[in-house]
C-alpha positions as CSV (number, residue, x, y, z in Angstrom):
1,M,49.7,98.0,77.7
2,V,50.3,95.3,80.5
3,R,54.3,95.8,81.2
4,P,55.9,92.8,82.8
5,D,58.8,93.2,85.2
6,G,60.8,91.1,82.8
7,I,61.1,89.0,79.8
8,L,62.5,85.7,79.1
9,F,62.6,84.6,75.2
10,I,63.3,80.8,74.7
11,F,64.5,80.6,71.2
12,L,64.1,76.7,69.8
13,D,65.4,76.3,66.3
14,G,63.8,74.4,63.8
15,I,60.1,73.8,65.0
16,G,57.0,74.4,62.6
17,I,53.5,73.6,63.1
18,G,52.7,70.4,61.4
19,V,50.0,68.2,60.6
20,D,48.4,65.8,63.4
21,D,50.2,62.6,61.8
22,G,51.9,60.4,64.5
23,S,54.0,58.6,61.8
24,C,55.9,62.2,60.9
25,N,55.1,64.4,63.6
26,P,56.9,63.9,67.2
27,F,54.7,66.5,68.6
28,H,51.5,64.2,68.0
29,H,53.2,62.0,70.7
30,A,54.0,64.8,73.2
31,R,52.9,64.2,76.5
32,Y,53.2,67.7,78.3
33,G,51.3,69.9,76.0
34,F,54.0,72.7,75.6
35,F,53.6,72.3,71.9
36,P,50.0,71.8,70.7
37,Q,49.4,71.3,67.1
38,F,47.1,72.7,64.8
39,L,44.1,70.6,63.8
40,D,42.9,72.8,60.9
41,G,44.7,74.9,58.3
42,A,43.4,78.2,59.8
43,G,45.2,77.6,63.0
44,T,42.4,78.0,65.4
45,R,42.4,75.1,67.2
46,F,44.7,73.0,69.2
47,R,45.0,69.5,70.3
48,F,46.5,69.3,73.9
49,P,47.4,65.6,75.3
50,A,44.7,64.4,78.0
51,A,47.1,64.8,80.7
52,A,48.8,68.1,79.6
53,D,50.9,70.0,82.2
54,P,48.4,72.7,83.5
55,I,50.9,75.5,83.0
56,A,51.0,74.7,79.2
57,R,47.2,74.5,79.1
58,A,47.5,78.2,80.8
59,G,49.8,79.6,78.0
60,R,48.4,81.5,75.1
61,Y,49.2,80.1,71.6
62,G,49.6,81.2,68.0
63,S,51.6,81.0,64.8
64,A,54.0,83.2,62.8
65,D,54.6,83.2,59.1
66,A,58.2,82.2,58.4
67,C,58.3,82.7,54.8
68,L,58.5,86.4,55.0
69,G,57.1,86.9,51.6
70,V,60.3,85.6,50.0
71,S,60.2,82.4,47.7
72,G,61.9,79.3,48.6
73,T,62.3,77.6,51.8
74,P,63.0,79.3,55.1
75,Q,66.3,79.1,56.6
76,S,68.2,79.8,59.8
77,A,70.6,83.0,59.1
78,T,67.6,85.1,57.9
79,G,65.1,83.5,59.8
80,Q,66.9,84.0,63.4
81,A,68.3,87.5,62.3
82,T,64.6,88.5,61.2
83,L,63.4,87.1,64.5
84,F,65.9,88.7,66.9
85,T,65.9,92.3,65.0
86,G,62.3,92.6,63.9
87,I,63.7,93.6,60.2
88,N,62.7,91.1,57.4
89,C,66.1,90.1,56.4
90,A,65.0,87.6,53.8
91,E,63.4,90.4,52.0
92,L,66.5,92.6,52.5
93,L,68.8,90.1,51.0
94,G,66.2,88.7,48.5
95,H,66.6,85.3,49.5
96,H,66.7,82.8,52.4
97,L,70.2,82.5,53.8
98,T,71.0,79.1,55.7
99,A,73.3,78.6,58.8
100,F,75.5,81.8,59.6
101,P,75.2,85.4,58.6
102,N,76.9,86.8,56.0
103,E,78.6,90.3,56.7
104,K,75.6,92.1,55.4
105,L,73.3,90.4,58.0
106,A,76.0,90.5,60.6
107,R,76.0,94.5,60.8
108,I,72.2,94.4,61.0
109,I,72.2,92.0,63.8
110,R,75.1,94.0,65.9
111,D,73.1,97.0,65.4
112,H,69.6,96.2,65.8
113,N,69.1,93.0,67.8
114,M,66.4,92.9,70.6
115,L,69.0,92.6,73.5
116,L,71.1,95.7,72.4
117,R,67.9,97.7,72.0
118,A,66.7,96.9,75.3
119,S,70.3,97.7,76.9
120,R,70.1,100.9,75.0
121,S,66.8,101.9,76.4
122,G,68.4,101.2,80.2
123,R,67.4,97.5,80.4
124,S,69.4,94.9,81.8
125,A,69.7,92.3,78.9
126,A,71.9,89.2,78.5
127,F,72.1,86.1,76.7
128,L,72.2,83.2,79.0
129,N,73.8,80.4,76.9
130,G,77.1,79.2,78.2
131,Y,80.3,78.8,76.2
132,T,83.4,76.7,76.3
133,P,87.1,77.6,75.8
134,R,86.9,75.4,72.7
135,F,84.4,78.0,71.0
136,H,87.3,80.6,70.8
137,E,90.0,78.2,70.2
138,M,88.3,76.7,67.2
139,G,87.6,80.2,65.5
140,W,84.2,79.0,64.6
141,P,81.7,81.4,62.5
142,H,79.4,83.5,64.7
143,S,75.7,82.7,64.5
144,V,73.1,85.2,65.1
145,S,72.8,84.6,68.6
146,T,76.5,85.1,69.4
147,I,76.5,88.2,67.3
148,T,73.5,89.2,69.5
149,A,75.4,88.5,72.8
150,M,78.8,90.0,71.8
151,S,77.1,93.3,70.7
152,L,76.3,94.0,74.2
153,G,80.0,94.5,74.9
154,R,80.5,91.9,77.7
155,P,82.6,88.7,77.8
156,L,80.6,85.6,76.8
157,F,79.1,83.4,79.6
158,M,81.8,80.5,80.1
159,I,82.1,77.3,82.3
160,E,82.6,79.0,85.5
161,D,79.2,81.1,84.7
162,M,77.4,77.9,84.2
163,L,78.7,76.2,87.4
164,A,78.0,79.5,89.2
165,G,74.2,79.1,88.0
166,K,74.4,82.4,85.5
167,A,74.2,80.4,82.3
168,L,73.2,77.2,80.9
169,Y,74.7,75.4,78.1
170,H,72.8,74.8,74.9
171,D,71.9,71.1,75.3
172,I,69.7,71.9,78.4
173,T,71.0,68.7,80.4
174,Q,74.7,69.8,80.2
175,E,75.5,66.3,79.3
176,M,77.8,67.4,76.2
177,L,79.8,69.5,78.6
178,Q,80.1,66.5,81.5
179,K,81.7,64.2,78.3
180,R,84.2,66.8,77.5
181,Y,85.1,68.3,80.9
182,G,84.2,65.5,83.4
183,D,82.4,65.2,86.6
184,R,83.1,68.8,87.7
185,I,80.1,69.8,85.4
186,P,76.9,68.5,86.7
187,L,74.4,66.6,84.8
188,L,71.0,68.2,85.0
189,A,67.5,66.7,84.7
190,P,65.5,68.7,82.2
191,E,63.4,69.9,85.0
192,E,66.3,71.3,87.1
193,A,68.0,72.8,84.1
194,G,64.8,74.7,83.7
195,R,64.6,75.8,87.2
196,H,68.5,76.7,86.8
197,L,67.5,78.9,83.5
198,A,64.7,80.7,85.7
199,R,67.0,81.8,88.5
200,A,69.7,83.0,85.9
201,A,67.0,84.9,84.2
202,S,65.6,86.5,87.4
203,E,68.8,88.7,87.1
204,W,68.0,90.4,83.8
205,E,65.1,92.5,82.7
206,F,65.5,91.0,79.2
207,A,67.1,87.5,78.7
208,L,67.5,85.0,75.8
209,F,68.2,81.6,75.6
210,E,68.8,79.4,72.6
211,H,68.2,75.7,72.0
212,F,69.4,74.4,68.5
213,W,69.2,70.8,69.1
214,T,65.5,70.7,67.8
215,D,66.8,71.7,64.3
216,H,69.6,69.3,64.5
217,V,67.4,66.1,65.6
218,G,64.9,67.3,62.9
219,H,67.8,66.6,60.2
220,R,68.2,63.1,61.3
221,G,65.1,61.9,60.5
222,D,64.7,59.6,63.3
223,L,61.3,59.5,64.7
224,E,62.0,57.9,68.0
225,A,64.9,60.4,68.6
226,A,62.4,63.3,67.8
227,V,59.8,62.1,70.3
228,G,62.4,61.5,73.1
229,H,63.9,65.0,72.3
230,V,60.6,66.7,72.5
231,E,60.0,65.1,75.7
232,L,63.3,66.5,77.1
233,V,62.5,69.8,75.9
234,E,58.8,69.8,77.4
235,R,60.1,68.4,80.8
236,F,62.7,71.6,80.7
237,L,59.8,74.2,79.9
238,S,57.8,72.5,83.0
239,G,60.7,73.4,85.3
240,L,61.3,76.6,83.6
241,L,57.7,77.8,83.9
242,G,57.1,76.2,87.3
243,A,59.9,78.4,88.5
244,T,59.2,81.6,86.9
245,P,56.7,84.1,88.7
246,L,54.4,84.4,85.9
247,E,52.1,87.1,87.9
248,E,55.5,89.4,87.1
249,R,57.5,87.8,84.3
250,L,56.6,87.3,80.6
251,L,58.1,83.8,79.0
252,V,57.9,83.8,75.3
253,L,58.6,80.7,73.2
254,A,59.0,80.9,69.2
255,S,61.3,79.4,66.2
256,D,62.6,80.4,63.1
257,H,61.5,77.9,60.6
258,G,59.7,74.6,60.6
259,N,61.6,71.3,60.4
260,L,61.1,69.0,63.6
261,E,57.2,68.7,63.0
262,D,57.7,67.0,59.8
263,M,60.4,63.8,60.0
264,C,59.2,62.5,56.6
265,A,60.6,65.5,54.9
266,R,64.2,65.5,56.3
267,G,64.6,69.1,55.7
268,H,63.3,72.6,56.7
269,T,59.6,73.4,55.9
270,S,57.4,76.2,55.1
271,N,55.0,75.7,57.6
272,P,54.2,78.5,60.2
273,V,56.2,78.5,63.5
274,P,54.8,78.1,66.9
275,V,54.4,81.6,69.2
276,A,53.8,80.6,72.8
277,A,53.4,83.1,75.9
278,W,52.8,82.7,79.4
279,G,52.7,86.0,81.9
280,P,51.9,89.6,81.7
281,G,51.3,90.5,77.9
282,A,51.1,86.9,76.6
283,D,47.8,87.8,74.6
284,T,49.6,91.0,73.0
285,V,52.5,88.6,72.0
286,V,50.1,86.2,70.2
287,Q,47.7,88.6,68.8
288,R,50.6,91.0,67.4
289,T,53.0,88.3,66.2
290,R,52.0,87.4,62.6
291,D,55.1,86.9,61.1
292,L,58.8,86.5,62.6
293,A,59.7,90.3,62.0
294,D,56.8,91.1,64.7
295,L,58.1,89.4,67.4
296,A,61.3,91.9,68.5
297,P,59.1,95.1,68.3
298,V,56.4,93.4,70.3
299,L,58.8,92.3,73.1
300,L,60.4,95.6,73.4
301,D,57.3,97.6,73.4
302,L,56.0,95.4,76.3
303,L,59.3,95.9,78.1
304,S,58.8,99.6,77.8
305,G,55.1,99.6,78.5
306,S,54.5,101.5,75.3
């Protein structure tokens, strides 16, 4: 098995593989090609834009089942917990759980998440999202990713870490940060944000970054806004991949459930989710990831070379 020198996993919330319909699917209008959509039910053919980014075309693309053998529509808490741990959490609970993990899921995440397991095996691992003081002040419930980050036993990355280039805010451009904290927070073009994250990830053997606004935008039902947001994310990925030494490092993109691909539905879907990979081990990721529970074991195997 090909062993990459490092892995960066980009988790994009709420992206499924939809039908090739420009009236409902914002990915139909995508210009860069990082989210090619399946043209047939078997998921064996992709449609790339005519002027797709060459790095996008160099990726390996597949799909993963998000339903996990459990009736009902896939949801965030169980989908993300499954993706991050390799344990079918929907099956374990007997249902899909939305939003934040309950205590049973939280225990599983704290003990079995991929970053902690990589750290226990001697690999350096980090969650690269930055937080603000308000997160601690408000006492919000902890998401799957926050529980994962806290399980490492280190302080969360904060504003000063983002300014130092060690982390990136979840909105990618840091516009939300600048509105709250003023001009000392630089506004980043999406491409520069991608390069910023590539530099931060280079310090770690296994790194994770989460962008959950894809799901948030999907719930709005505004196709024009969704098309604009897809372009923002693709520009970010273009900068990220362009600054990542793909001969050495593996970059993986996946999601937890569908939503953004069907703006006519105004809610989550049961569609399969995309799995994309670039760099050493990319073929292995796509070939071995058939549902959400497969991804964490595949990434940990690649990291160890087993």
